[in-house]
N, C-alpha and C positions, 0 to 999 in steps of 0.2 A: 821410712821407717814405719809408718802407718801400715802400708801394704804388706810389709815383712811380718808384722804382727799378726795381720788379719790372715795371711796365708798359714801361718802356724797354727791358729785356732780352728781354721777349716779343717787341717789336717788332724788335730786333736779329737775333735768331736765328730767330723764327718757331716752330721746332720742330713744324711741321705737316706731316703727310704726306697729299697730297691733289693734285688737278688733273684735266686732260682728257687722254686718249689720242688720239694722232694716229697713223694708219697710212699707209704708203706703197703706192701701187698701181702695177702696170705697165701700159703701153700695148700695143697689139696691131698686127699688120701685116696685109697681104693679099697675094694672088696676083696675078701679071701676066696680061694677056689671052693669052699664049702658053702658058699652063699651067704655066710654071715659076714657082717662088716662092722666098721665102728663109724660113727658121726665125725664128720670133719669139722673142726672148729671154725668158726667164721674168721675172716682176716681181721687183724687188728688194725682199727683205722687210726691214722696219724692225726692228732690233733692240730688244727690250723687256727689261725687268727687273721681276721680280715680288718685291715687298717680303715679307719674312717678319715678321709681326706680332711685336713684342717679347713675352716672356712675362713673367709675374709674377716680380719680383725683378731683372730686367735693369736695369742702371744705366749712366749715362753722365755723366762728370765733365768740365766745361769750365773753361777760364780765358779771361777776357774782359779785354782790355786797352783803355783809353780815353785819348785825347789831345785836348785841345782846341787852339785857334789862338792861346792865350796861353802855351802852354809847359807847361800843367799835364798830369799824367798819373795815372792810378789803375788798379788792378787789382780784379777781382772773380773768385770762384770759384762755380761751381754745380754740383750734382749732381741728376740726374733718375732716378727710380725708377719702373719701371711696376708695376701691380697687376692682379689678376684683375678681368675685366668685372663690372659689378654684375649681380645676378640677383634677380628676384622682390622688387624695392623697391615700396613702396606708397605711396600718398598724393602729397604733393608731390614726394617722392624718386623717384617712378615714371619720370621723365624721364631717370634715369640708368641705367635697364635697358639692358643689352647695352653700355654704353659703357665704353670702356678708359680707367681712371683713370691719372694720372701726377702724381707729387708731385715738387716740386722744393725743393732747400734751397739758399739763397743765403748767401754770406758775402763782405763786402767786405774785401779784403786790405790795402789801402793808403788813407791819407788819410781814411778813415771806418770805423766800426766796425759798421756796419748789418749785421744778420743776420735772416733770415725765411724763411718757407716759403710755397709756393703749391701749388694743384692746378689741373690742367687735365683735361678730359674729352673723349674724341674717338670719333667714330662708326666704323663698320666701315670706311669709306674714308680714315680718319685725318683727317677735318675736325674742326677744334676747335669745340666747341659751348658749353661752360662754362668760366670762368675764376674762381678763387677765390684772392685773395692772403691770406697770412699764416695761413690755417686751411683744412684740408680739410674741416671739418665745417660750414662756411658757404658759401653761394654767393651772393656780393654781386653779381657780374658775369656776363652771359650775351650770347651773340651773338644778333642778331634772326634770323640765318639761318647755316648752317654756313659756317665761314671755310675754304674749299676753295681750295688751289692746286694743285700736281701731285698726281696720283693713280696709284697703282699699277695695273697694269704701266707703269713709266717708259718714256719714249723721248725722243729728241733731237726738238725741234720743239714739244713740248707747250707751251701757253702758258696764262695765266690774266689775269683782270681782275675783281678781287674788290672789291665795294662792301659793306662790312660795318658794322654798328652794334653797338658794344659797350655795353650800358646797365649802370649800376652802382647799387646801393643804398647811397647815401652817408650815409643817415640820413633821418629824416622830414621834416626842413626843407631838405634839399639834394638835387637831382637832377643826376646827371652821366651823360653819355654821350659815346662818342667815335665818329665816323665816319671809317672807315678804307678808303683807296683802295690796293689792293697789285696791281701790275701787273708781269708778268714772263714768262719763257719759259725752257725749257731749252735751252741754247746748244750744249752739247757733253758728252761723256763722258770723263772724264780719271782717270788714277791720281794720287792725291793721298797724301802722306806726312805724317802729323802725329805728335805724342807718342805717340798711342795705337795707331800703327800704320799700315800701308798700305791704302788703300781705293780701289775702283772707285767713282768719284762722279759724280753728275749735276752739272754747272755751270749754276747757276741766276742770271740776271741779272734784277734786279727794281729797282723804285721803290716807296717806300712813303710816303704822305702820310695825315696824321692830324690831325683837328681835334677839339679837346676842348670841349665845350659843357656849361656848369654853370649851374644855377639855384638861387638861394638866396632866402630872403625879401625880401632888399633889392635883388637885381640878377640880371640874366640876361646872360651873355656866351659869346662863342665865341673861340677862339684856336688858331692853327696850333701843334700840339705835337710834330709830326714832319715832316720832309721829307729823306727820305734815299734814297740811292742805295746798292744793296748787291749783292754777289756772294757767293754761298754754294755750297758743294760738299756734297751730299747723298749718303750711303752708299746704294748700290743695294740692299743687302741689308736692312739695318735700317730704313731711311728716315730715320735721325737725321742732322742736320748734322754734319759733321766739322770744317768750317771755314767762317768768314764774315768778310768785310771790308765796312765800310760808312763812308760820309762823309755829311755834311750836318747839318742842325739837329735837336736832339732835347731839348726843353724837360724832359722827365722826368728826365734824368740829372742828378745833384746833384754837382758839383765840390767837392772838399775845400777850395776857396777861396771865400769868400763873393763872390757876384756874378761867379764864373767864366763864361767863355763857354760857350754851348750849341752852338757850331759845332765839330763833333767828327768825329775819325776813330776807328773801332772796330774791333777784330778779336777773333774767338773762335776757339778751337782745342779739339778733343776731346783731352784728355790722359790719360783713363782709361775703361776700360769693363770690366764684370763681369757675369757671370751669376748666377742665384741661388745656384749651386755655387761662387762665388768664382774661376771660371775667367775669364781674360782679363788686363787690365792693371790693377794696383793703384796707386793714387797717394794720398798722404796727404790732400790736399785733399778727397777724398770724406767725410771726417768733419767737415769744417769747419762750424761754425755752433753755434747755441744748442740745448742739450738740457735735457729735464727730468730731474731727479735726485731719486729718493725713496729714503728709507733704512728698512729693516725694515718694519714694518706701518704706520709713519707715512705717512698720505695726503696730507700737505703736500707741495707741489712746491717744490723748490729748482731753481735754474738754473746750468748750468755751460756755459762756452763754450770752443770749441776752434778754434784758428787754422789757416790752411792749411798751417802746418808741423808740425801735429801737436802743437802746445803747448797745454796747458790754460791759457787766458790769463786767464779771469775766472771768478768764483765768486760767487754772489749768494745772501744770506741763507740760509746753511746752518746747520741745527741738528742735533745728534744727541747721545745720552747725557747730556742736560742742559747741554751746552756750545754756543756759537754762534761763528759768524765775526762780524768787525766790520771797521771801516776799516783796522785795523792788521794784519789777517790777511795772511800771505804765502803763495804757492804755491811749493814747492820741487821741483825735479826733476820737474816737472809734464809729462807727455808721453804721446802715443798713438803706437804704432809703426804700421808699415805693414801689419802683420797684426791690428791693432786691439787689441793689448796696451796697457792703461791703468794708469798709476801716478802718484800725486802725494802729496806730503806738506804738510800744512797746519801752519802756525806762528802762533799767536796770543798775544801777550804778555798779555792781560788775564786775570784770575783765573778767569773762567768761559769762557775762549776755548778753541776747538777746537785740540788738538794731536794729530796722529796720521797715519796713512797709509791710503790708498784704493789697492786693487789690483783688476784684473779684466780683462775684455775686452769690446770692441764686437764682438758676434758677427756683426751685420749693419749694414747702413747706417742703420737706425732703432732699434736696441735693443743693449743691454749689460747686463751684471751683474757683480757682484763682492763683496768683503768689504772692512770697514773696521776698524781697531784704534786706539782713541784712548788718550791717556796716562794717562786716569782708570781704565782697565781695561775701558771698554766696548767690545764687539766686536759687530758686526751684518752685515748684507748691505745691498747698495745695487743699484738698477736705474736704467738711463738709457733714455729714448726720446726721439725727435725732437719738437720743438715742431711 
């Protein structure tokens, strides 16, 4: 389920910086036979926009809203963080050398509690090469060729017609690949205002069609998994989309209602953006999702989930100081502030149940630390990292 939702969001937003550059050329004039002539107007120069490659630590947070034709609606949040390009990788990992990695963290805010991470890798032109759902340490999916749409320097009139194959390792007995046809063009340059600010953006109009092919020991089949029309606005500076709207069929989206329609209208908007120095627009959903929580020198991993409102909404299998959580454990006053300050109280009625407080700070979008104090006198430290 996680991978299915992830693929659909990748199709909706694209988050790919790529394409072809078109330039405008002027024509010439000539003199008359009498020796008199008219001056030739200089060619009109096509305005172009040079993308500034995101730096390690730059992050972008989105809100995604989906509605189907039966009246159901739901909301997702995602945050994408860029990292330094790979260098000096060897063996099978050498394909990552000089590639720019981007990790995404996804949280389903309504009608479902899915939370997961993914990673994509890009070449110098912004073409997506590899796609890894749920874990940045595994690369189960890759494109047979670079997925290239528009490419910096950007200009009105650029167009693309991408035929790409995304092959995924689904297990030794299952083979899955997707054939993707993405066609579109840059129709205009417009000023767009969204929650994260005002941007000069490329208006891109495109269609996306996808067929999923799957082979198992017992059968092979192919089915249309996407047929979408979409319009997106891409920031001319960062190359990130700031807004997208799409309509059509998307089999990968899972409605909160069983048997819900896959005929959808979808919108995405940039609501927050930060540099590594935390300059920019801060929003609470940037922390949303599931985190690893370790206590002291204990290498066992516990899980904690933060929702899009900054509320610590779930805790999984936590143990410390000889005490544990169970199904009766309650989270009290559990929250994260917009600055990353985290605190919560645990209350467990059982004799060996955890009762105590956790305080600290999420210093970045992927890490945090603090202290805990339990009712039995145990004190210690904790660390959190993204899954």
